N, C-alpha and C positions, 0 to 999 in steps of 0.2 A: 634826683636833686644829690647834692655832694653836700659833705658831712655838716655846715651851720647849719642846714635846713632841719637836718634829721637829730642835730643837738638839741635845737631850741622846743621840737615837736617832744622830743624826749624829758626833757625838764620842765615841760609842762604840763604835762599829764604821768609821766612814771614816779613813783616814790622809791626810789632804788633803796638795794638792803645793804644793811650794815654800813650806812652813808650818813653824814651829816649833808644832809643836802643840801647847805649854803655853800658846802665846799665847792661842789660843780659850779655854782654859779660864780663864785671869785676866783675861781683857776687853779686853786691850790689842789685840787683833784680831779684829773683831767677825766672827760666824761670821752669815751672812744666808740664811736657808731660802727657796728659790725656789718661787712655788708654780704661777707663770705667766709667761711672757712677751708683749709685745704690741708691736709696732714697737720704739721704743727706750728702752722701758720694760722691768724687771723687776718683779713683786710681790710680797711673801711671803705667807705664809697670813693673817695678820691685815690684809692690804689696804693696807700700807706700800710705796710704789713708789718706784723707784731709776732714774735716766736711767743708761743702759750707755754711759758715755763713752768706755769703751776696747776696744768691740766684743768684749766677753769673750775677753780677751787675744787680741786685733785680727783675729777671724774673721768676727766677724758683719755682713756688708757691707749687708744689705737689712735690716735689722728681725728680731725675733722674732717665730716663726708668720706667717712672711711668707704671704700668700695664693698668689703663684705659684709658689713653691718646695712649697710641701704641695700643691698639687695634682698638680704633676710627679710630687711620692714616691708619690702616692696610686695614681695611675696607675699606676706602676713596681711598687705592691705587687700588682696583677692579674696581673702577667705571668712577675716575675723578680726577685728578691731577692739570688739571690747563687749564683754557680758557681765553681768553679775554673778559675781563668785559666792555667794549664799545660794545653794540648791543648784548649783550647776557648775559645770568645770571642762577645762579644754586642754589639750595638747598641749600648746606652750606652757601655762602653770605646770601641768603636771611633768613632763619631760625636767622643766627646769628645778625643780622641788627634787625630783628624783636623782638627777644629778648633784643638785649641792648635797644631798646626803651623803652621795657616792663619796665627794670630796672630804668626807671628814668619817670614811669607813662606816657609815648608818651609825655612829655612834649618836651622831644629831641628827635623826631620820624625821622630825615631822617640823614642816614649813609652812611658817604663818607669813602671808606678805601683807606688806604696807606700802605705800607712797614715798617717803622720805624716811632718814635718816633719824632724826628726831621723833619721827612714829615708831620706827624702831625700838628705839630706847624705851618709848611709853609702853611700849607693847610686854616690853621684855620686864618691862618692873611692875606693870599690872599683873603680869603671870605668876613672877613670884610672889608677890602681895596674895594672890587669890590661892597660889597650890597652899601655901599656909594656913590660909582659912580654910580652903576644903580638907586640909589634913586633921584638923582641928587644935590648930596653932593660930589662932588670931590676932595673939600678940607678937607676934615675928611680923611687925609690921612698918620696922623703919630700915633704910639703907644708908650705905659709907661708899665715898669714894675717895680719891687721892686729892690731895694738895695740886693744885693746878693743874684740877680735869675738866671737862666738855666735853657734853656730850647732846648739846643740840640746844634751843632756843621755845622750846614749850614749856609749861609752868613746873610740869614733870620733870623734863630734863635738867632744866636751870636749878631745881631740886638738890641735883646730885652732881652740879657743879662748883668750881672755884675761881674761877675769872669773874673778878668783881665787874669791868667793864662792861658784862653783857648783862648780869643778875642783878645788880646792887639797884637799880632802879625798881626793881618787882621784889626786892625783898618780902616787904609785907605780904605778899600773893603766896609764897613759898612755905613749903613746908620742909624747912632746911634738912639734909641729912649729913651726919657729922664725916668730917675729914680724918683721914692718918696720912704720913709723912709720905711724899712721896719719894721711890728709888730712884732721882734724875741723878745720873753719872757726871755730873758735874760738882755734885756735891763731897766726891772724893776727896780724902784729905791725905794730907803729905805720905807717900807709902801705900795706899790703898788703892784697889783694883773698883772697876763697875760691880762684882762679885761682893765687895763688901759694902758697899754702899747698899744693894742690894738684900744681903742679910740684915743689915742694919735698918732698912724701913719693914719687912718681914718681921723682924721682931716685935717693933711698934704694933703692926698690923695683929700679930699674934695675941699681944697683952690687951689690945683693944677687945679682939672677939673672946679673949677667956673670961670678960668683966662683964660683956653685953650681948652675947650670942641670943640669949633667951629671947629678944627682942627685936633680934635684926633677922631680914628677911633674905638681902643678897648686898655682895661686896660687888661694884661696877668699877673695871680700871682699861682705861685704852691700852692694849699690849704693847711692849715694847716704844712705842711712839705718843706721848699727848702733843696731839697737834695745834691745837687753838691758843695752849697754854704756853706755846712757846719752843714746839717742836721739840720737848724736854724726852730724853731716850735714855731708857735701864736697859739691865741685863735679862735676860730669861730668866733667867736665878729666880729673880722676884718672882717669876707668875710660877712658879714648882712652888715656892715655899707657900704662896697665897692659895694653890688648888689645896696645897697639904693642908693647912690653916681651916682654912672653908669645910672640907671634910671631915676635920677633927671635930666641928663646934658645928657642923648642922646648918651651913649656910651657903646660900646660891652664890656661884658666881658667874658673872654678868663678864662678856668681853665684846667690847662695845669695838668693833672693826670696821667702823662704818669707813674710816678715813685710810686705816694700814692694813685691811684684807685685800685680794686679790695681786698678790704679788709684791706689794708697794714696798715691804718691809725684808724682801728677797725669798720668802717662802708664801706658798699660795694664798696662806692664813698666817696670820703674825705669831699666833699661841702654838703653833707647829714647833717655834723654836724651842719651848720648853718644855717637848712630847708630852701636853697636857691637852684635856677638853673643858671648856667650859661646860655649866649647866645651860645657857643662854648664850649664843651668837648673834651675834645685830650685825647686819648688814646693809652696805647701798651705795651711793657713789659709783665707783666704778663697778656693781653688779652689770650696768647697761653698755660698759663703754663710754658714757658720758651721753647717752641718748635722751631716755625717757626717765623721769621719775620710778623708782622702783625700791621697793627695798624688803629686807625678812630678816624675821626670826626664826633661828634654829633651836631646835631643845629636846632633851632626851626621851625615852619612851615612859621613864617615874613620872616626869613634870606630867606630860600628854595624858596617862592612867589617871591622875587625882582628877581629871576634868571629865573624865568618859565615866557619864552615869545617866540614868531616867531624867533626874531633874533639869529642867533648864537653867536653875539658877547656878548649879555648879559647873555649866558650860561656861567657854571664853567669848562673852558676846560683843566684844570691840569688832567694828567693822570701818572701813573706808569705801567712797564709792567706788573708786578706782582699783580694789586689791584685784590683785593677778592683772590686770591688764594685760590683755594678749600680746600686746605690739611691745609694750615693756619685756616681757617675757622672753619673747620671741629674739629681741636685741639682746638679753642678757644669756642666751644659748647661742647666737652666735661671737659674744665676745668669748665665751668659754669653747667655744672651737677656735678661737683663733688662737688662744693659751696652749691648746694642743698641737695645732698645725704649723705653728710658727716656733715651736721650744720658746716659749716666751723667758722662762725663768732661767733657763742656761745663757738666752742671749742678754738678759737685763744682767746679770753677774758681770758678763765679760765688758760691756756698757758701763758700769757701774765702776770698775776699776779705773778705765779710762778716764774717764769722765772725774772723779777724782783727785788725780794727778793736774787735770786742766784747771780746775777750780785753785791750784796751790797759791795763785797771787792773791786771791779773796782769802784764802785762810791765813796769809801773813801779812796781809795786811793791817799798820799798825795800831790798830784799833780794832781788829778781831779780836775776838774771845771763845774758847771754846768749839772750834769747828770742829764737827760732829758729824756720821754718816750712817744710815742704816738702811740697807737695798736700793730702794729709788727716791732715796731722801737725804736730803744734804742740806744743813744749818750751820749757821754761824753767829755769835751776839756780837755785836756792835758796840763798844766805849764808848757813850756821846752823849751829851746832857741836853741835845739840840730837841726840844720838845717837837720839833717839826720834821724831825727825821726820816721819819715813813714816809711822808707826802713827799719829802724833797728826794728821797732816792726812788719812790716810786716815777715821780717826771722825769729824772734823769735815765732811767732805765728805757721809759716811754720811747723818750728823744731818740735813743737809740735801737729802738724798734723790737725791746724786751719788754714782756711782761711779766712785773716781778713786785709783790704785794706783800711788805714785811711785815711781821705780827709783831708791834711796837719796835723793838732795836734789834728783833732777830731777823736776818736776812733768812730766806731757805728756796730751794729749788726742789720742783716736785715735776719734773718734766713728765710728758705722754712718753711711752715705750717705744716710739719709733723714731728719735731725733738720730740721723747719723752724723758719723765724726765732726762731719763739716757743720753742721747746727750746732752740735754741739761745743764746740770751738769758739763759735761767733758766740756762742752764750755766754759762756767762761768769758770771753776776753771783754765781752760788752758789761757783764755785770759787772767786773772789777772796774772798769771804766767810770761805769753811774758810781758806785760807791766812792771812787775817789773824787768824783764832781762833788758827791753829795755831802761829803765831808769836808769838802774847801771852803 
């Protein structure tokens, strides 16, 4: 069958995520049927190709159908696909938890597995709340987040979010967290640096904690880059000051690295650039190289010990049916192997310098504002009043064999780590052409 047959069947049977389905029927948002993937490219049933410049929603680190991850999964299929992790254990889960802990120098030595990013954030929130209850501080049951933050779309995660598009419809269902100003580096005034903005935002955080820490369980932050809020970037100085303030007032720090972990900001974990450790670290997306759903929450000895007791009710009884799935853990182990064997972080630093230069035509476009870059993330705001800009740019990029999906009027690039220079040049050139066409 060709593309039209698959498109008709998909529209009839699948309710697609983060989508107004009518846009698929009207053609405002083209639906692309994918037959296969290879490297950075996706291919439809008629042989047309698309460069996956957003890593399939930020998950695919080393390309589609990666031979090494494929081989690891084939090997794992021959011995164990899945087993309940309550009362049982297995080698891939053990080895993955050990290796993740080692990457934090065992400062976050306890790993709780789940199925997706939202689940990881829910777990961290519940663990923090339950920690304080077990510690005799049940009044510490509220949470704090940044303006413009996004941490998932379950009810708990929407409660610690500040992106109205996703949460406003469900406001009556939520126990809303408070917000403090974002250290958004775009807010720098004349003569200021990003560190000045970070210090100003940290002062607002300090003032909030001084007044309300007695009822606050945790402060949650996306380190260095607030993704769905529009690729809002901040200086690591903010994280240092936030860690100090949380320590001073006895409040947990949750780092949501679901998007920014695994090398995306230039270091393996984003919080490393501030020289800190959080009390809870949430991981997903790139964890399995984009192959299978898996997430993890890592935490400290102090948190773990607050649950270690004879009483069942003092334990952490959260669970998912597919917790620690053996196939997903094996894919994650193969992903970690690639980081080591290919010296990925060093390779990414060299690539980022070249690709930033390639994006100069995008950065210098007349409507472009605040071009910014962090590791393997690039973003630029487009000054336009066109309410359809997002859809228009998406269509123009697809017509040029490039998958780019703006966040409102923010165009961003988050490619897999395996682009060669020819593919990078193609992406930059065609993105600039798509932007020009979308604004014409």
